[in-house]
DRENPAKOL-631224 format. One record per residue (C-alpha): residue number from 1; chain; y negated, x negated, z negated. Coordinates in steps of 0.25 Angstrom, whole numbers, always signed. Each point is the difference from the previous one (the first is absolute). Example, Ala and Ser with C-alpha at 12.3 -4.5 7.8 and 13.67 -1.06 7.14 Angstrom:
2
1/A/+18/-49/-31 $
2/A/-14/-6/+2 $
***
This chain:
248
1/A/+156/-103/-514 $
2/A/-5/+10/+10 $
3/A/-10/-10/+5 $
4/A/+11/-10/+3 $
5/A/+7/+10/+8 $
6/A/-12/+3/+8 $
7/A/-2/-14/+3 $
8/A/+14/-2/+4 $
9/A/+0/+12/+9 $
10/A/-13/-5/+7 $
11/A/+6/-14/+2 $
12/A/+13/+7/+6 $
13/A/-9/+8/+9 $
14/A/-8/-11/+5 $
15/A/+12/-9/+3 $
16/A/+6/+12/+7 $
17/A/-13/+1/+9 $
18/A/+1/-15/+3 $
19/A/+14/+1/+4 $
20/A/-2/+12/+9 $
21/A/-11/-6/+8 $
22/A/+4/-1/+15 $
23/A/+3/-13/+5 $
24/A/-9/-5/+12 $
25/A/+2/-12/+9 $
26/A/-9/-12/-2 $
27/A/-2/-8/+12 $
28/A/-12/-8/-5 $
29/A/-5/-5/-14 $
30/A/-12/+8/+3 $
31/A/-1/+10/+12 $
32/A/-12/+3/+8 $
33/A/-7/+13/-4 $
34/A/+0/+9/+12 $
35/A/-7/+12/-6 $
36/A/-10/+7/+8 $
37/A/-9/+12/-1 $
38/A/+4/+15/+3 $
39/A/+0/+4/+14 $
40/A/-1/+13/+8 $
41/A/+9/-5/+11 $
42/A/-9/+0/+12 $
43/A/-6/-14/-4 $
44/A/+3/-11/+11 $
45/A/+14/-6/-2 $
46/A/+5/+10/-10 $
47/A/+9/+7/+10 $
48/A/+1/+3/+15 $
49/A/-13/+7/+5 $
50/A/+0/+15/+1 $
51/A/-12/+4/+8 $
52/A/-5/+14/-4 $
53/A/+9/+2/-12 $
54/A/-4/+9/-11 $
55/A/+0/-4/-15 $
56/A/+14/+6/-2 $
57/A/+6/-7/+12 $
58/A/-6/-13/-4 $
59/A/+6/+2/-14 $
60/A/+14/+4/+6 $
61/A/+0/-13/+9 $
62/A/-4/-8/-12 $
63/A/+12/+5/-8 $
64/A/+9/-2/+12 $
65/A/-5/-14/+2 $
66/A/+3/-4/-14 $
67/A/+14/+6/+1 $
68/A/+2/-8/+13 $
69/A/-4/-13/-8 $
70/A/+10/+3/-11 $
71/A/+10/+2/+11 $
72/A/-3/-14/+6 $
73/A/+1/-6/-14 $
74/A/+14/+7/-3 $
75/A/+5/-7/+13 $
76/A/-8/-13/-1 $
77/A/+1/-3/-15 $
78/A/+14/+1/-3 $
79/A/+1/-15/-2 $
80/A/-5/+2/-14 $
81/A/+9/+12/-6 $
82/A/-9/+1/-13 $
83/A/-11/+5/+8 $
84/A/+8/+13/+2 $
85/A/-7/+3/+13 $
86/A/+12/+8/+6 $
87/A/+3/+8/-13 $
88/A/-14/+3/-2 $
89/A/-3/+4/+14 $
90/A/+12/+10/+1 $
91/A/-4/+6/-14 $
92/A/-14/+2/+6 $
93/A/+6/+8/+12 $
94/A/+7/+9/-9 $
95/A/-10/+2/-11 $
96/A/-12/+2/+9 $
97/A/+7/+6/+12 $
98/A/-9/+12/+0 $
99/A/-13/-8/+1 $
100/A/+6/-9/+10 $
101/A/+5/+12/+9 $
102/A/-14/+6/-1 $
103/A/-7/-13/+4 $
104/A/+10/-1/+12 $
105/A/-3/+14/+4 $
106/A/-15/-2/-1 $
107/A/+1/-13/+8 $
108/A/+8/+6/+11 $
109/A/-10/+12/+1 $
110/A/-11/-10/+2 $
111/A/+6/-7/+12 $
112/A/+4/+14/+6 $
113/A/-15/+4/-2 $
114/A/-5/-13/+7 $
115/A/+10/+0/+11 $
116/A/+2/+14/+7 $
117/A/+13/-5/+7 $
118/A/+12/+0/-9 $
119/A/+6/-12/+6 $
120/A/-13/-8/-2 $
121/A/-1/+5/-14 $
122/A/+14/-5/-4 $
123/A/-3/-13/+7 $
124/A/-13/-2/-8 $
125/A/+7/+3/-13 $
126/A/+11/-9/+3 $
127/A/-10/-11/+4 $
128/A/-7/+2/-13 $
129/A/+13/-2/-8 $
130/A/+4/-12/+7 $
131/A/-14/-7/-1 $
132/A/+0/+4/-15 $
133/A/+13/-6/-3 $
134/A/-4/-13/+8 $
135/A/-13/-1/-7 $
136/A/+8/-3/-13 $
137/A/+9/-11/+6 $
138/A/-3/-13/-7 $
139/A/+7/-14/-2 $
140/A/-11/-9/-5 $
141/A/-3/+10/-11 $
142/A/+13/+6/-3 $
143/A/+0/-4/-15 $
144/A/-14/+7/-2 $
145/A/+4/+12/+8 $
146/A/+13/+2/-7 $
147/A/-6/-1/-14 $
148/A/-11/+9/+3 $
149/A/+10/+11/+7 $
150/A/+8/-1/-12 $
151/A/-11/+3/-9 $
152/A/-5/+12/+8 $
153/A/+14/+5/+2 $
154/A/+2/+0/-15 $
155/A/-13/+7/-2 $
156/A/+4/+11/+11 $
157/A/+13/+3/-8 $
158/A/-9/+3/-12 $
159/A/-10/+8/+7 $
160/A/+0/+15/-2 $
161/A/+5/+8/+12 $
162/A/-12/+1/+10 $
163/A/-6/-13/-5 $
164/A/+4/-9/+11 $
165/A/-14/+3/+7 $
166/A/-8/-5/-12 $
167/A/+9/-12/-2 $
168/A/-1/-4/+15 $
169/A/-16/+1/-1 $
170/A/+1/-9/-12 $
171/A/+9/-10/+5 $
172/A/+0/-1/+15 $
173/A/-11/-11/+0 $
174/A/+9/-8/-9 $
175/A/+12/+2/+9 $
176/A/-8/-4/+12 $
177/A/-6/-12/-8 $
178/A/+14/-5/-3 $
179/A/+3/-3/+15 $
180/A/-9/-12/-2 $
181/A/+8/-12/-5 $
182/A/-4/-7/-13 $
183/A/+8/-9/-8 $
184/A/+0/-6/-14 $
185/A/-13/+3/-7 $
186/A/+2/-8/-12 $
187/A/+1/-13/+7 $
188/A/-6/+2/+13 $
189/A/+3/-10/+11 $
190/A/-8/-4/+13 $
191/A/+7/-7/+11 $
192/A/-12/-3/+9 $
193/A/+6/+1/+14 $
194/A/-15/+1/+5 $
195/A/-2/-15/-3 $
196/A/+12/-5/+8 $
197/A/-3/-9/+12 $
198/A/+9/-7/+11 $
199/A/-4/-11/+9 $
200/A/+0/+1/+15 $
201/A/+14/-3/+5 $
202/A/-2/-1/+15 $
203/A/+3/-13/+7 $
204/A/-15/-2/+5 $
205/A/-4/-4/-14 $
206/A/+11/-10/-3 $
207/A/+3/-13/+6 $
208/A/+14/-6/+3 $
209/A/+0/-6/-14 $
210/A/-3/+14/-6 $
211/A/-15/-4/-4 $
212/A/-11/+10/+0 $
213/A/-10/-1/+12 $
214/A/-14/+2/-5 $
215/A/-6/-2/+14 $
216/A/+8/+12/+6 $
217/A/+1/+10/-12 $
218/A/-11/-4/-9 $
219/A/+2/-4/-15 $
220/A/+13/+4/-7 $
221/A/-4/+10/-10 $
222/A/+14/+3/-5 $
223/A/+1/-4/-15 $
224/A/+10/-11/+2 $
225/A/-10/-8/+9 $
226/A/-6/-5/-13 $
227/A/+14/-7/-4 $
228/A/+6/-12/+6 $
229/A/+13/+3/+6 $
230/A/+10/-10/-6 $
231/A/+10/-8/+9 $
232/A/+13/+6/+0 $
233/A/+9/-7/-10 $
234/A/+11/-9/+6 $
235/A/+14/+6/-1 $
236/A/+8/-4/-12 $
237/A/+12/-8/+5 $
238/A/+12/+0/-10 $
239/A/+2/-14/-4 $
240/A/+15/-5/-2 $
241/A/+4/+0/-14 $
242/A/+2/-15/-5 $
243/A/+14/-5/+0 $
244/A/+5/-3/-14 $
245/A/+11/-10/-1 $
246/A/+12/+3/-8 $
247/A/+2/-14/-4 $
248/A/-9/-7/-11 $
***
């Protein structure tokens, strides 16, 4: 009897776990895997360059860059509400406000250190922020970016306070990779635009009867040259309906 109770309790717990699993948008049958190696932040393409930055300044900039990306996702990914990009982003601002404030202060001091004039320092900081936001704007890879931002935002919510730096180092490469568009991976397709050709259409190459002039423009290499152009069919003229006499 006790064994049956234990089995029933386990079944209920397992079922509850399945029900409680968070929903996630599925844009493709099989999505492209964007995962990449961990980064420090000063690798090319990870964030806006900070010449002469210390390890702490680079780390702060990496955290702020990830926050900026999640901010862009909150604005850009609202077309799919199940991604929860808005709610997750707002919750991250609240739950990790101390680490974000520290990162902003460190980043601000970097620009003050490298620009002695206060106005120039503020301008450089503003430029850093604008370029960071712009670097995550995407249209062609919106599905990939939004799906990745959703995953990172969810992990940020469950990261311990002070853990955004570690998360940014682990997932920034993946976030950057997601800006490259990839479609369905289970049934990949290729359009083959590189094989498309068109004939020359200038009047020099055609006579008055729309025939190609080899002597003037050389052999016609367009694929349709191998086929015979059929004469245009004669228009169909409606024939009058036969008159049927009412008398027999």
